[in-house]
N, C-alpha and C positions, 0 to 999 in steps of 0.2 A: 119623476121616473113612475113608469106604469109598468104592470106586470098582467100578461094575458096568457091565458091556462086553457088547453083542450086535451083532450083524449083521443089516442089513437089505439086501437086494437089490430095486433098482427096475429095470423094464423100459421104457425110453424107447422109446416109437412114435413113429414120424418125423414122423407128423402133427403131435405136439406142438410139430414147430418152426416151425409157424406159415408155411412157405414154399410157394410156389407150385407147384401139384401139376407145372408143366413143368419144374421144378428138377430136377435128376439126383440120383442116389440118393448120390454123390459129397457133393454140395454140402449134400445134409438131413443127412448124417450128420456133415459136419464144423462144424455150429452147431447148438446147441442153447440151449431154454428149459427151466431146471425150474421146477416148481412141485407138494411135497409136503409135507404132514404129519407129524410126528413128535411123539408124545406117550409121557411117561412113566409107568407103572400102577404104584400102589403103593397100602399099606394105609391112608395117610391123604389124601385127595384134597384137604386144606388146603392143602397146601404150596405156598411160592411157589417156582418155577423160572426159574431165569436161563439161557439156553441160548448156547452161542457155536459156531461154527463152527471147523474146524480150518486149513479154507482160506477166509479172510474176502474174499481179493479175487476170487473166483468163486461163493461161497453165502453166504448171510446167511439167519439165524433168527431170525424175529420172536418177540417175548414170546407168542406163542399157540402155537410149535411149528411155525409156517409154513416150510418152506424153499424158498430159490427161488434162482435162479441171478439174479445181480447183473448180468452182463454175457454176450454171448455170446463161445463158444470153442467151438473143434475138438473133437470127443470121437471117438474111432476106435472100430474094433470091438471092440476089447479094453476088460476091464472098468475104469472109473475110480472110484476108492474116495477117500472122506474121512470124517472124525470130526466127529460133533454131542458136544459136551459138554453137560451138564445140572448146575446145581449148586445146593444148596439156600440161599437167601438167611441162612436162621436156623442152621439147624448145619453149613453149610459142606460139607455131604455130595455127594460127585460120582458122577455117572453119565456114561457116554459111549456113542454108537452108533457103527459103522459101516456108512457109506452106500457100496453098490457101485450102478454105473451101467453099464447096457448099450444097447445099441441092437436093435429089433426091424424088420426091414423090414414096410412097410405091405404088406397087401394090400387089392384093392381092397373084399371083402366087409369089412373092418377097417373103413374109412371109414366105410360103410353102418351099421355096427353103432355105430360114436362118435357119428354124427352122432343115432342114436335113443337114446345115452346121455348125451345134455347135460342138466346138470343143471337140475332144473324147480325154479321157487319157485311152490308153491302157498298160494295167499291161505287165511288163517287161517279156522275157522269163526267165523259171525257167533252173535250173542246168540239163542237160543231159547225159545220158551213151554214153562213146565213146569207143570201144574197151575194155568195160570192167572197166573204168574208168570214175569216175564224173568229168564232165567237165563243167565250168560254163562260157556262153556266155556273152560277153561285151554288156553293154546296150546302146541303140543306143542313148538316150537322158535324160534328168535329166528334171522332170516335174516341169516346171516355177510356181511362185504362181501367185494366183487369185486377180486381182486388183478390190474391188468392192467398190463403192463411199457410204459414209456413208447417212443417210437421202433421200434415194433413194423412188422414189413415186410408184415404182411398175410398172406393177399388179404382184402381187403377187400369189402364188409362181413363182419368177423369175428364169429361167433354166440359169445353171453358166455354167455346162461342161456335158458330158456323159462319164462315163467308163466302158469300154468294154475289154474281155479278150478275146483272140483268141482260146478259147476252147470253146466259146460259138456258136458254129460250130457243134461240137459232142456231147456237154453237154448240158443239163438245168442251168444253173446258177441262183443264187441268188446274189443279190449285198447290200450290206447295208457299213455305215459311222460310225466311232464312234470318240469320243471327246468331249471337249467343245461345246456345240454348238450344238452337235447332240443329242446323249444318256446320253450325261452329263451337269450339270448345268451349262449356262442356256441353256436346252434341247429346241429341236423343231424348232431352228433357221434354220437350215440345215436340207433337206429331202432328200432322193433317190428313185427312182423307182427301185425296187428290180428286175423288170424284163429287163427293159430297161439300168438301168443304169444312169438314168438321175438327176444327184445333183442340187438340188434347194434351194433357200433363201425364207424365208415363211414371213419376217418382213423386215422393215428397220432396219440398222445397226446404232450403235452410236459409234462412235470412240474412244470418251471421257471413254466411259464404257469398251469395249475392241478392242483393235485397232488391233488385231492378232488371227486368229483360226488355229489351228492346227489339223487337220481329219486325219483320217486313212479311207482307201477304204478296203473292205474284198468281195470275191468272194468265194462262195462256191457253192457245189452241192444241189441238192434237198434233198440228207439224211443230209446237214448241213458237210460235209466234205469240209477243206479247200482245193482249187485246185490252188490258186494262193497266192505267199505272199503278204500282207499287203502294201500297197502304202500309203506314206505321201502326205497330200495335204495341201498348206498351202494358205489361204486365208488374204488378206490385205486389211484393212477398209481405204482407202481414207479418209481422213481429209478434211471437209466442212468448211466454215467460219461461224460457227452456234454460236459462243458461244461470249459474249461480253467481254472486259478486265474488272477485277474486282480490283478496290483498296483493300490490305489489312486493312489499315484505313479508315473512310470515311473521318475522321478529323486527320491532320497531325499538331503536333507542333513541333517548332524549334525557335532557339534563336540566335542573331547576333547580337555583341556589335554595340553599337553607334560610327561612324565615322570609319566604316569598309571602308577598301580600295577596291576598285573595283575586283573581282576575290576570295573572302572570300567566303569558303565554308559555308552553312547555314545547309541543311539538305537533306535527299533523301527521295524521294517517292518512293515507290515501287506498280506494280500491275501487276496481274496474268492474264492468257488467257487458258483456258481450252482447245484450240486447240492444232495443232502440234507446239512444240517452234520450229523447225528445217522448218516448212512452213511458209510461206507470214501468213498465218491465225495466227498465233502465235506471230510472231514479232512484238512490240507492239514499238509506238513512242510516246515520251511525249511533250506536250507544254504547256505553260499557255495561257491561256484563258483572263483573268482580272488581274487586281490589285486594292485594295483600300486600303487606300485611294491613288488617284495618285501624292501625292505631295511626294519629290519637283520634282520626274519625274514619268511620268506614266510607265517606264522600267526601275525599280530598281532593280530588280532581271530578271535573265535566269536559264533555265534549260537545262541538258543534253538531249537530245531526248532518247540517248539511254539507259543510265544509271538511269535516275529520279533525279540526284543529282542538286541541286537547288544552285546556286551562284549570288553574287553581280555584278552588269553591271555598275552600277555609285555610284558615291561618294554623301553624303549629309547625311546619316543617322544621325538623331538628337532626340535621346530618349525626349528631352524635349517637341519637336515639334510634333513628330509622334511616339507613344509608340508601335504602333502594324500594320502588314501589313497582310491583308489576299488575298490569291491570290487563282484562281479556276485553278485547272490543269486537262487537260485533258490527256489520254492514249488512243490511237488508233492502232488497228492491222493493219495486211497491209502493214507494214512498214510507216504507217500513212497516207495510201492513204485516201484522203477525200471523195474520188467516193463511193469506195469499201468497205472499212474498216467501221468497228464496233468499237463504241466509248463511252466511259466512264467519269465521269467526280470525283474529289473529292477537298477539301477544304484543303489549306495549309497555317496555322495560326504562323505566323512569328514574334516574341516578341523581341523587340529592347530593348536588355540589357544596363543597366547604366554603365558607365565609369566616372571617376572623371575629367571631361572637366569644372565644374565652381566651383571656389574658394568658401567658404564661406566669407560673406561682411556683415560688421556690420551696423546696422540699423541707429546708430548715432555717430557721431565723438567725443562727450564727454557723460561720462555718471558719475551719481552725486549720493551720497548714505551719510551715517551719520552711528556712531557707538558711543555708548557711551565708555567711557574711562573703562580700565580693564576689559572687557566682552571678551570673546572667542567664539568660534562656533556659530559667529552672522553672517548672510547674509547682508553683506554691500549694495552691487549694484547687480542688477539683467543686464547680458550683453544678447543683442537679436543680432542673425544674419540670414542673410538668404542665403539657397542654393538652385539652382534650380536641383541638383542631385537627385536621388530617396531616399525617407525620408529612416530613420533607415538602411542607407547601409555605410560601411566604408568612401564610395563618399559623404558621408553626414554629417556624426559625425564630430562635430566640436573639437577640440583639443586645450584647452586655454592656454596662459601663458602669466606672468610679465616679460616682458623686460626692467622696468625700473620704478625707483620712488621707489623701496622699498629693501633699501640695506641689511636691518635686519631682512627680511622676516618673519614679520608681518601678510601676505595677502597670500592667496592661493585661486585658481579658481578652480571650480568643474564643469563638466556638466552634466545638467539635460540628461537623458537619453530619457525622452518623447519629451521634447520641443526644446532640442539642445540648450537652454541657457545656457549662463557660470554665474555660481554663486560665487560671489566674498565674500570669508569669509576671518575672523580675527582669525588667530591661535595663537597668541603671545597676551598676554596682550598689551595695547597701554596707555600711562601717558599723560594726556590733559597738565599736566603744562610742559612735555619734546615735546610734537609734537600735535599741533593744527590741524593740515590739513595735506594729503597726496594726490599727485597727482600722479598715478599710469599710466604708459604704457601699455599696454595688446595688444596681439597679438591672431588671430586665424587663424587655416589653417585644412585641413581635417586629418583624420587617416591616410588615405594612399595618396601618392604624387600625380600631377597632371598627367592625361595623357600628352604623348611625344605630343610633336608639337600645346600646348595649348599657346596661348598668354598672359593670365592673369597671374599676378602675384600669387606666391603660397599661399599669406596671407595677410590679413587684418588687420590693426592697428587702436587703438581707446585710448583714456584716459578716466581715473576715477579719480575723485575728490572725496575724502574720508574727511568727515569733524566729528572731534573728539567731543563727547560732554563732558561737563564738568559734574561731576558727585560727591557728597558726599561722601569721603573717610575712612576710617576708621584710627584713629588716631592711633601710634605705637611710643610704649617705645624704646628709645635707649640708651646706649645698651639694649638687651632683651635677656637672665636675666643679671640684674646688681647683682654684687658680692661686699660684704665689709666685712671687718673682723673687729669683736668688741669682748671682751672681756667679758665672763659670768659675771651674776652677776651685772649688770648694774641697777640701781634704776630706776622705774616707770619715765617717765615725760623726759628720756633722747632722746635729738632729736639724732636720727641716720644720716639720708642723707636726700635729696630730691631727689624725684623718678617722673620724669615729661615726657609728651608724647607730641609727634609734630604731629601738624595737616598737612597732605600733600597738603590740599586745600590752597594753596597760595593764589590765588583770591578771595578765600570766607572770610566773617570777622564771626570769630566764637569762642567760647567760651569752653574750656575743663574743667571739673570735674573730679575729681577722686573718689573712693569710696576701699573700701577693699573688695575681692571677697573671698582669703581663707588665712585665719591666725588661724592653727591647736590649737595652744597654746594660743590664745588670748593674744599675748604679744606687738601688733604693734596697731599704728592710723595712718591712713594719712590726711593731710589737704585738703578739697575739692578744694581748688582753687590752692596752691602754692605747692602742693605734699609733704611736709615734714612730713617725717616718724618719729615718735617720739613710746618710749615705754610707756606702759602702765602696765607693771609688768616686775619682774626680771628675766632676762634670764638666762637660767640652760642650760649647753652644756650637763649634764646627761640626760634630758628630754626625755622619748620616741619619741615624736617628731621630735628630732634631730637625723639626720643620717650620719655619718661620719663627725660628727661637724658640718655639714651645716643646717640650717632652712630656709627652705622654704616659702615665701607669696608672695599672688599672688593680684594683684591691678587691676582696671578697668579704662580705663581713657574715658569719653563721649564727645560728644560736641553737639552742640544743632543747627546742618543743618538740613536740610529737606531732606529724614527722617534721624534722627539723629542715627550717627555710634558708636561706640565703639571699643575700643581695650583693651588687656591686656598686662600686663608686670607682670615677676616675679623678685624678690629680693631674693635674698639669702645672707644669713647671716653666714659668717665663725668665729664660736664661737671660742676664746682662751682659754685655759682651766686655771683656777685657783687652789689653794689647797682651796677646799670648802669640801670634804667629808674625813672622817675619815676612815680610814682601819677597818675591821673586820676580826675575826677569822674565818677562814674555814680547814676543817669541824667544824659544833658546837656540833656533836656529835660522843663520839669514845667509843671503848673498848679496858680493859685491862686487865692482871691478876694479881690476889692477891700478887705476888711477882715481882721482877723488870725484875725477866729474866722467859721466853725468849724473851719478845717482848716490844716495846715501841710503841710511838702515835706520828705520824707526820703531822703537823700542817704547813697553810701557811695561807696568810692574801688576804682579798679581798677589792681592794681601785679603786671605780669608776672614779677617776680620773686618767689622764695620765701622762707620764713624762714631767716635773721632778718631777710631784707632787706625784708620786705613790711610787714605791720602790726606792733602796732597803728598807728593814723594820728592824725594832728593836724591840725584842720579849723580853720580860721581865714579871715576878712574884710580884703582890704585896706583901707588907708588911704585912699589913693586910687583914684576921685575921692570924695570926701567923703560924696557922696550914697549910697554903699554903704551905709557903715556908720548912715548916717540913717535910710534904709529900711527895711534889712534887717537880722538878726539871726541868729547861726547857733550853735548849741547840740551838743555833743558828748552822743551817747547811750551810746556803748560806743567799742571798739578799731577800730572798722571803721565806725559809724554816726555820722551828727549829722542835725540837723534844722534845717532854715531856715524864719523865720518872717517875718512884716511886723512891722517895729517901730513904725510910724506907723499910726495907726487908720484910713486911707482911703486907698489909692493907685488912681491913675485904671487904668482897663481897657488894655492893650496887652502888647505883649511887650516884656521887659526881658532885660539880658544881667546875670548876677551872676558876677562873678569870685571863685574860691573856691580859698586857698592850702592843698595839702594836702602834708603830711611824712609819708615813713615812718619806720621804725626801722632804717634800716639804718647803717652802722658807716663811714665817716660817712654821717648822714641824708643821705635827698634829697627835693627839696621840688619844689613845681609848681603852677602858677597855673592852674586850668580854668574854661573859663567854661561855666556852664549858664544857661539859654534858659528864661528864666518868663514865662508866659503868665497875665496876670491878666486876671478877668473877672468880668461878675457872676454873682452864684450864688444860687440858692433857698436854702430853710432845711435841705436837706440837704444844701448845700455842692456842688451841682453846677454847673457854667456854665449861664446859659439865655440869653446874647445871640447875635444874629448873629457877633460875630466870633469865637466858638466853634464854629461850624459852618464859617465860612470857616476858620479857624486847622485843623480836623479834617478839612478837606477834600481837596482834591487839592492836591500840591504841584506845583513845577516840576517835576519829571521827569513827572509825570502829564499835564501840560496840553501840553509837548514833544510826549508819544507821542501824545496825542489830535491834534494839528497834522499830524504826519505821517503819521497814516492819511489824515485828510481829503485831503492832498495827493497820498498815493498812490492814494486812489480816482479822484480830479477825474483825475491822469495815466490811468490806466485807461480811463476814459470817453473821454477826447481820442483815444489809440490807437485804442478800438472805432470811433469815428465815422471816422478815418482811414482803418482796413482795409476800412470798406464802402464810401466812395467809391472808395477803388483797386480794389475788387474789380467796381465797375461799369465802371469803365472798361476793365478789362482785358476784360469781358463785350464792350463794345459793339468794343472792338480785335478781336477775335475771331472778331466776325462779316463785319468785314471783311477776313478773311484765309483766309476759306473758298477751298479749292481748285478752281480753274475745272473742274475736269472733276467735283467735287460742286455746283457750281452749276447747279440745277434750270433757271435761266432760258434757258439756250440750249442744252438736252438735251432730247431724246425719249425721255420715259418711258414704258414698255410696262407695264399692269398686270395684262394678261390677266383682265379682267373682263370674261366675259361677260352677266352680270346676268340680269334675269328669270327666269323658269321658276317651279317650285314653290315653292323654298327661298328667295325673294328676294321676300317676300309681306308682310313685316312693314315696312308704309308707315306714316310720320308722315303722318297724315291732315291735319295742320295745316298742312303745306309745300305743300300741291296750291294752286296757284294759277295763275291765268292773265293773261298781258299784255294790259293795254287795247288797244294798237295792235300792229300788226303790220307791218314795213317791206316795202312791194313787192320781189319777187324783179325784177322786170323792171328796178329803178335800178339793180343790181348790175353791173360792167361784166364782158363775156365772157371767160373762160377764167379766174377768181379765185373760180368755185363750190367749194366743198369736196365731198369724196366723201358727208359724211356728213351735206347737207343735202338738204332734201327738195326733190325736183323742182318744175319749175316746173307746176304744176297748180292747176285752182280747190280751195282747200281747203276743206273741210266746216267748218262753225260747231259748234265745241264748243262746250257750256255757259258760261257765264263765273259764276264764282263769287265770292259778295260777300268782302271780306277779313275780316271776321267773321261766317262763317255760323253759324245754329242747329246745334247737335250733332243734331238730329233730321233734317236733309234732306241730312246726309252721303251717306246710302245710294242717295238718290234720284240725287244728284249723280254717284254713280259710274256708277249704273245709265246715266245719260243720255251720260256720256262714253262706256261702252263700246259703245252703241247708235250712237253717233256712227264709234266707230274699226272697228267692224264695217262700216261705208258707204265707210270711207274708201279707196280705191283704194292711196292712197301710206301707209299704216299698213304698220308692219314685222308680220309672222310670228304666229302666236299666243302663241310663247313666246318673245316680245321685252318688250322695256322699252318701254311704253307712254308716250310724254312728256306730260306735262300740263302742266309750267310750260318752255314752249318762249320760251328769250330772245330770239327775232327771227333772218327769215333774212339780215340785213345785217351786215357787219363792214366798220369803218373800217381794220383791220390787214391786211383779206385773208387770206387762209388758203396755210399750208404745203403742203396737199395737191396742189396744183396743178403745185408744182416741177418741172417736167419728167417727168411720170407718164404713165403710157400711156394713160389718160383724159383727158389734157388735148390740143388739138388745135391750138393756138397756139402761136407762136415767142415765148418770152421773151427779155430782155437780163438777163442778169444780172451784167455786168462792174462794178455797183454794189456788189456784195457786196465786192472786193477794197477797196473806201472804208470796210468798217465796222471793220476790225482784223484781228489777229492769231485773232480768237477766231472768226471767219467764213472763214478761210484754206481749209478744208478744204472748205465747201461750195463757196467759190468755185472750186476745183480741180476740183469734181465737176460744176458748171454751169455756167463759164465758160471752158470749153475748145470752143464749138461744133460743129463736125461729129465734133470727135474725140470 
């Protein structure tokens, strides 16, 4: 690999600074923007060369050799120097060139020269005709892109290039540009002089908004005809470091297990920069500014400056000492250059998670508890432990077990999920008389095993001393139930057995007394002291209280302890059968025909005793009366059944009582004479009764007839009670009418109804009720002073039409119209909106009118003293009108 070096010196004229002309020379000298091209010539022009600047913070070299300043920087009058490196990508051969920069004062004539030296872009030649054929000439060059720094200070408009056509010598042309930034949004950024073709920018550019503009230049004549093909102009916006890095989150949260080894990954923080990510302006570097707390080391973590990965670099993470670390992370562009780079910060919160590095430890070596005997599900002792790990996690939760002292499994330990305590519980009853104390060995460990490398033992052990408390227990009968065998028929006062109970409390001096708890047949009694059971009645195996030959009686044993306790025992007496029940005929009623053929009666015996005191049975007929054996005969079929038949050829129909002697097989045997009611009837060929007597016999019995009569009597009583109730109800209704309160009696009260009547809403009349009295009593015969106010005055009354009692429906309308005309001509008729009276009852009244009693319209004097004679109901009227002048 070889290196070659050359020196190149560039003189920067201050108009390249793009500062306003009114700026002082010092301002123009302190800030400059550089744009130049470096090329290395060699024998082989096909080499791929990579360029690099020795001052990347100030100068950058593109792949085409274009060198430009990436920022504004002060430049003194002295020479500034930097190196540019070139390296062949294939052979790795290197070259370098030194660039010296100096300032040259700007003269007025230099500004004019530069304005005349603006780069021109000439439209390429078009296709021409040669010998009648179209021929296209090869372009001499490709228009390079225009590089324009963002955030330029102007002045604006700032000239960029001049577009010109070769035909402007012969034609008057007009130039224009199109595309985004010109005539398309954002419009007006680039403008062109239509005459001179000068392309200018009108405002500062922002690479973060638009990094490249693609314009097209056009040339037309004054008539708008295209004279040149459009050419493409590419304007690259050169990035400036004008954006700070921004973190995606201001606060980052991460976790790391305690005890992690150095190099353990924790989390990744990320920041972004709006500047060009391929340039130094967008290349970020991360670093940790501070760590809190700084124990056990101030540098517990480090960060990858390029990726933002945070890892541990020191051992000693212990959650029980430090549960959380807070890091201040800084991101700086310009590859972390502290002088020229822009920075921003964020916070990383790292939580140290718990691992099981601390086993549970008992707070005491021995725990004590006590439990009453025969009690279960009772908490005996509360075991407490301490664990430094995070509460309510598998590394903190304790699991308890009994490792010794409980061979029969009478205890269990449950963990309280809230306090993590161990609750020692009794799961099987404990007898004080057998075990008075237990010494348990218990162990506690976490739900998850300890982390590797922990030197502590995985579990902690302790002892639990449990004392059993003696309590008064129930006496118990043994055996229970107790079974004895006895023959039935024992007389009262016979001692059967001794049924005693035992007291399990051997260390308590207590007495037991006995009482009878259940004795269904009341056959037994028990001695309250010694428990002897004696009969007080005859034992009967055939009693309904005996089931399957066993009679059950229950007794109670009670001690005198505190509190007193009791227990029950059952005595089962298996009763042996004796022959104490005579057999009986079954069935007790039967029927047969008047003749021996074609049927007979089958009978059996019923004996409440059991073998050998029951069957086989012997059946026989008694000797008296003599008619029994003369009319009937009995034949034994087997040990349990016999057959009764007529001995004579014909027996008159009727009901006969046939005595039958039945003897069992007991020792000694027991016999009994039973009556069989036999109904003799006329039969058909099939042996069925056909006479009426059979129907009566099979009909209603005495009980049914009595039930029917009772129902009839009850029904008659109900009917009689209903009639009496109806009459009493009518009497109460009549009496209630006589007991009406005088205030509610309408006969001597003035009722006001407030009914005005008439009007448009009172026109729904029943026309069938319209009638006219045939005669009207003259008003002249009525005494003076007793006329009512609502009566008609004394005038000649008009003649209203008279309607028959049963008018034809067709003349109802005519009748109403005639009445209307008569009312209109009647001066005494009421107003229009009043009720017209068609059926007037008359002008006279034998009872007079109350309207004239001392009213304002009455001109006569009345004597009302007679009101005092009418009783207490008229007392108030007498006081009002009978007072004279008062």
